[in-house]
C-alpha positions in Angstrom: -4.4 26.0 9.5 -7.5 24.3 7.9 -10.8 22.5 8.1 -9.7 19.1 6.4 -6.4 17.2 5.7 -6.5 17.7 2.1 -7.0 21.3 2.6 -4.0 21.2 5.1 -1.9 19.5 2.8 -2.6 22.2 -0.1 -1.7 24.7 2.6 1.4 23.2 3.4 2.4 22.6 -0.2 1.8 26.4 -1.2 4.0 27.4 1.2 6.8 25.1 0.6 6.7 25.9 -3.1 6.9 29.6 -2.5 9.3 29.5 0.4 11.4 26.6 -1.2 10.8 25.8 -4.8 12.8 23.0 -6.7 11.9 20.3 -4.3 9.9 17.4 -4.6 7.3 17.1 -1.9 5.5 14.0 -0.6 2.9 13.9 2.5 2.1 11.3 4.8 1.6 10.6 8.5 5.0 9.7 10.6 3.5 6.2 11.6 1.5 5.5 8.4 4.8 6.5 6.6 7.0 4.0 8.5 4.5 1.0 8.2 4.4 1.6 4.4 8.3 1.5 4.3 8.6 -1.6 6.4 6.0 -3.8 4.5 6.1 -2.4 0.9 9.5 -0.8 0.9 7.9 2.6 -0.1 6.8 5.8 1.6 4.1 6.3 -0.8 0.5 4.5 -1.6 1.7 3.5 -4.8 5.2 2.3 -6.4 5.7 1.8 -10.1 9.2 0.0 -10.1 10.6 0.1 -13.6 13.4 -2.6 -14.2 16.1 -2.2 -16.9 20.0 -1.9 -17.6 20.7 1.2 -18.9 20.4 4.0 -16.2 19.9 6.7 -18.7 17.1 4.7 -20.3 15.7 4.2 -16.5 15.3 7.8 -15.7 14.0 8.6 -19.4 11.2 6.0 -19.3 10.7 6.9 -15.0 10.1 10.7 -16.1 7.8 10.1 -19.2 5.4 7.1 -16.3 5.5 10.1 -13.7 4.3 12.6 -16.5 1.4 10.0 -17.3 0.7 9.2 -13.6 0.2 12.8 -13.0 -2.5 13.5 -15.4 -4.3 10.4 -13.8 -7.5 11.7 -11.4 -6.3 11.0 -8.0 -2.7 11.3 -8.0 -1.0 13.4 -5.6 3.0 13.6 -4.8 3.9 11.7 -7.8 7.8 11.7 -7.9 10.5 9.9 -9.8 13.3 8.3 -7.4 16.3 10.4 -7.5 19.1 8.5 -9.0 21.5 11.0 -10.6 23.0 14.4 -9.6 25.5 13.6 -7.3 29.1 15.3 -8.3 32.1 12.8 -9.1 35.7 13.5 -9.4 37.1 11.5 -12.4 40.5 11.2 -12.9 41.5 10.0 -16.4 45.4 8.9 -16.6 46.7 10.1 -20.0 49.0 6.9 -21.1 51.0 9.2 -23.3 52.0 11.5 -20.8 53.0 8.8 -17.9 54.8 6.7 -20.9 57.1 9.6 -22.0 58.2 10.6 -18.0 58.3 6.5 -17.3 55.7 7.0 -14.5 53.3 3.5 -13.8 49.6 4.2 -14.0 49.6 2.7 -10.1 51.8 5.8 -9.2 49.0 8.2 -10.5 46.3 6.1 -8.8 48.3 6.2 -5.7 48.4 9.7 -5.5 44.8 10.0 -6.3 43.9 7.0 -3.6 45.6 9.2 -1.1 43.3 11.7 -1.2 40.4 9.5 0.4 43.0 7.7 2.5 45.6 5.1 1.8 46.8 2.5 4.4 50.9 2.2 4.5 51.4 0.5 7.6 50.0 -1.4 10.6 50.5 -0.6 14.4 50.4 -3.7 16.7 49.7 -3.4 20.4 49.4 -6.7 22.0 46.6 -8.7 19.5 45.4 -5.5 18.2 45.9 -4.2 15.1 45.8 -0.4 13.6 46.3 0.8 10.3 48.6 3.8 9.8 46.5 5.5 6.9 47.9 8.9 4.7 45.4 11.4 3.6 45.5 14.7 2.4 44.2 17.7 4.5 40.4 18.9 4.1 41.6 21.9 2.4 43.9 20.3 -0.1 40.9 17.4 -1.3 38.1 20.3 -1.7 40.1 22.5 -4.0 40.4 21.4 -7.5 43.3 23.5 -8.0 44.7 21.9 -5.4 44.2 18.6 -6.5 45.5 19.3 -10.3 49.1 20.4 -8.7 49.5 17.3 -6.5 53.0 16.0 -7.7 54.2 12.5 -8.8 57.6 11.7 -8.5 59.0 10.1 -11.8 61.8 7.5 -11.9 64.8 10.7 -11.8 63.1 12.4 -8.6 61.2 15.0 -10.6 58.3 16.1 -9.2 55.1 16.2 -12.3 52.2 17.8 -11.5 49.1 15.5 -11.8 47.7 17.7 -14.1 50.4 16.5 -16.8 49.5 13.3 -16.3 45.6 12.8 -16.0 42.5 14.6 -17.1 40.8 15.9 -13.5 37.3 16.7 -14.3 34.0 17.0 -12.4 31.0 15.5 -13.6 27.9 14.4 -12.5 27.1 11.0 -12.1 24.5 8.5 -10.1 23.6 9.1 -6.7 22.6 5.6 -6.3 22.3 2.4 -8.1 19.4 0.3 -6.5 18.9 -3.8 -7.8 16.2 -6.0 -7.2 16.4 -9.7 -8.2 19.5 -9.0 -10.0 18.2 -6.0 -12.3 18.8 -2.6 -12.0 15.6 -0.5 -11.0 13.9 3.1 -10.5 10.7 3.8 -8.8 8.1 6.1 -9.3 5.7 6.9 -6.4 2.4 8.5 -6.0 -0.3 9.1 -3.1 -3.7 8.6 -3.6 -6.3 11.6 -2.9 -10.0 11.4 -3.8 -10.5 8.1 -5.3 -9.8 4.5 -4.0 -6.6 2.9 -4.6 -7.8 -0.2 -6.6 -9.8 2.2 -9.1 -6.6 4.5 -9.2 -4.0 1.5 -9.6 -6.4 0.5 -12.6 -6.4 3.6 -14.5 -3.0 4.0 -14.2 -1.9 0.6 -15.6 -4.0 1.4 -18.4 -2.8 4.9 -19.0 1.0 3.6 -18.8 0.1 0.8 -20.9 -1.2 2.8 -23.9 1.3 5.6 -23.6 4.4 4.7 -22.1 6.7 2.3 -24.7 8.7 0.1 -22.8 12.1 -1.3 -25.0 12.8 -4.9 -25.0 14.2 -6.3 -21.4 12.5 -3.3 -19.7 9.0 -3.9 -17.5 7.0 -2.6 -14.6 5.8 -3.9 -11.8 3.4 -2.6 -9.0 3.6 -2.2 -5.2 3.3 -0.5 -2.2 -0.1 -0.1 -0.4 -1.5 -2.1 -3.7 0.5 -4.9 -3.3 -0.9 -5.6 0.2 -4.4 -4.7 -1.2 -3.7 -7.3 -3.4 -2.8 -9.8 -1.3 -5.4 -8.9 1.5 -7.9 -9.5 -1.7 -6.6 -13.2 -2.5 -6.9 -13.8 1.2 -10.5 -12.6 1.3 -11.3 -14.8 -1.7 -10.8 -17.8 0.5 -11.8 -16.1 3.9 -15.1 -15.3 2.7 -16.6 -18.7 1.5 -15.0 -20.6 4.0 -16.6 -18.1 6.6 -20.0 -18.5 4.8 -19.7 -22.5 4.5 -19.0 -22.2 8.1 -22.4 -20.3 8.7 -24.3 -22.6 7.2 -22.6 -25.8 8.9 -23.3 -24.3 12.5 -26.5 -23.1 11.4 -27.6 -27.1 9.9 -25.9 -28.7 13.4 -28.2 -26.0 15.9 -31.4 -27.1 13.9 -30.6 -30.6 12.6 -32.4 -29.9 9.0 -31.4 -28.3 5.9 -34.9 -26.1 5.6 -34.6 -23.8 8.6 -30.9 -23.4 8.0 -31.9 -22.3 4.4 -34.5 -19.8 5.7 -31.9 -18.1 8.0 -29.3 -17.9 5.3 -31.5 -15.9 3.2 -30.5 -13.3 5.8 -27.3 -13.1 4.3 -27.7 -11.7 0.7 -30.6 -9.5 1.5 -28.1 -7.9 4.3 -25.3 -8.0 1.8 -27.7 -6.0 -0.4 -28.0 -3.3 2.0 -24.5 -3.1 2.8 -23.6 -2.2 -0.9 -26.6 0.1 -1.5 -25.0 2.4 1.8 -21.7 2.0 0.5 -23.2 3.6 -2.9 -25.2 6.2 -1.1 -21.8 7.5 0.6 -20.0 7.2 -2.4 -17.3 4.8 -1.0 -15.7 2.1 -2.5 -15.5 -1.6 -1.8 -12.2 -2.1 0.4 -10.5 -4.2 2.6 -12.3 -3.1 5.7 -15.6 -2.9 4.0 -15.2 -6.4 3.1 -14.6 -7.3 7.1 -17.6 -4.9 7.5 -19.4 -7.6 5.8 -18.4 -10.5 7.3 -19.3 -9.1 11.0 -22.6 -8.0 9.2 -23.4 -11.7 8.2 -23.0 -12.9 11.6 -25.3 -10.2 13.1 -27.8 -11.1 10.4 -27.6 -14.7 11.0 -28.0 -14.2 15.0 -31.5 -12.6 14.2 -32.3 -15.1 11.8 -31.8 -17.5 15.0 -33.8 -15.9 17.4 -36.7 -15.7 15.4 -36.6 -19.2 13.5 -35.6 -21.4 16.9 -38.7 -19.6 18.8 -40.7 -20.5 15.8 -39.8 -23.9 16.3 -40.1 -23.9 20.1 -43.8 -22.9 19.5 -44.6 -25.6 17.2 -43.6 -28.3 19.7 -45.6 -26.8 22.2 -48.5 -27.8 19.9 -49.5 -24.4 18.0 -50.1 -24.5 14.7 -48.2 -23.0 11.9 -50.2 -19.7 11.4 -50.3 -19.1 15.4 -47.0 -20.0 15.8 -45.9 -17.4 13.0 -48.2 -14.7 14.3 -47.0 -15.1 18.0 -43.4 -15.7 17.3 -43.2 -12.8 15.5 -44.8 -10.6 17.8 -42.7 -11.9 21.0 -39.3 -11.7 19.3 -40.0 -8.3 17.7 -38.0 -6.8 20.7 -35.2 -8.8 21.0 -34.7 -8.7 17.4 -34.6 -4.8 17.1 -32.6 -4.6 20.3 -29.7 -6.5 18.6 -29.9 -4.5 15.5 -30.2 -1.2 17.2 -27.6 -2.1 19.9 -25.1 -3.1 16.9 -26.1 -0.2 14.4 -26.2 2.7 17.0 -22.6 1.5 18.3 -21.1 1.9 14.7 -22.4 5.2 14.2 -19.6 6.8 15.7 -17.3 5.1 13.3 -19.4 5.8 10.5 -19.2 9.7 11.3 -15.6 9.7 12.1 -13.2 11.9 10.5 -10.1 11.7 12.6 -7.1 9.2 12.4 -8.3 6.0 11.0 -11.6 7.1 9.3 -10.5 5.7 6.1 -10.6 2.2 7.5 -13.8 2.7 10.4 -16.0 4.4 8.2 -16.4 1.8 5.1 -16.6 -0.8 7.9 -19.6 1.1 9.9 -21.3 1.9 7.1 -21.5 -2.1 5.4 -22.6 -3.0 9.0 -25.5 -0.2 9.3 -27.0 -0.5 6.1 -26.8 -4.3 5.9 -28.8 -4.3 9.5 -31.6 -2.0 8.4 -32.3 -4.7 5.3 -31.6 -7.6 7.1 -33.7 -6.9 10.2 -36.7 -5.7 7.9 -36.6 -9.3 6.3 -36.0 -10.8 9.7 -39.3 -9.2 10.9 -41.4 -9.0 7.7 -40.1 -11.6 5.3 -38.7 -14.3 7.6 -41.9 -15.4 9.0 -44.1 -15.3 5.8 -41.2 -17.6 4.4 -41.4 -19.8 7.3 -45.1 -20.3 7.5 -44.5 -21.1 3.4 -42.2 -23.5 3.8 -43.9 -25.2 6.6 -47.3 -25.3 5.2 -45.4 -26.8 2.0 -44.1 -29.4 4.1 -47.4 -30.2 5.6 -48.8 -30.5 2.2 -46.2 -33.1 1.1 -46.7 -35.2 4.3 -50.4 -35.6 3.7 
């Protein structure tokens, strides 16, 4: 048992390494693991894919990358893809021996093929066809001494042991050969704990670039959840400016003038400042969920500004002066603005304090919204009325 997820992982790791040493372990959650595998093709937060041609060289460089990544702060469950260690039975035909007995190499290979199964004919049942397969019994296939004693007939009908016609050895070979874009590849996987993914990958890239030398023709790519982070960041580079532009367009069409739209637009940078400060106070990195929180925050901040400025304009239309409209409007709109901010802020408190599944997504979003609402509400109640009074007085003096 443990009080946190990190402590639980550590307890599992200690117990497993003590009871079943020599295994490569990785810790995740079932749904998260499957989603990562479907989206990114790996079961870890980061996958460093090394491309090249020679399998031995790929394993050597992959081991170097694994060693370097293990030393980076935040690295956990670092492992190299297992591509070797599968035992193979290799049969090397002795050309001089089969020539002495007058045996063709294909005859020797036919006997070898019969260990796994060889089709020697067909059975027809109407339109259906069934192969007749000859295969050695499991006992004969599993014992290398029995394999060496398999007989091959020469032209005179003599039965020659297979061991006299070929070298039979058991050797270690590749367990799998993976290709991507026509290149052989091997992957180094790692999970991230105690830091954010973007900073971790930046440290890994710097460490690998400075400590691992890649021969000509070999190169690395960074994927996994980091690849999704890059794609999401690229989308945000487009989505956030579009959202800010549309907010300004809506404000302009609502008031029919640039001046009140700009006044309300001042809420956005002030709100963003509060969100950044809140992330810094909680030692949270900027993430995709935090970026989504900023977009939601901008909407609430602009809404409060619209509530305040629209009421000022309405009071001015009723004939009140600038000072009187600002004082009356700020007093009467205090409760609606506070209610809007409190409802949104208090609604995000459970998310900001959550520690269960999905907390890593909920906490940054809620933290940004709560911190931004504090500064944007303060601006709306204290600074925005003063700015409106200054802008309106400046405009009246220009008209005079």
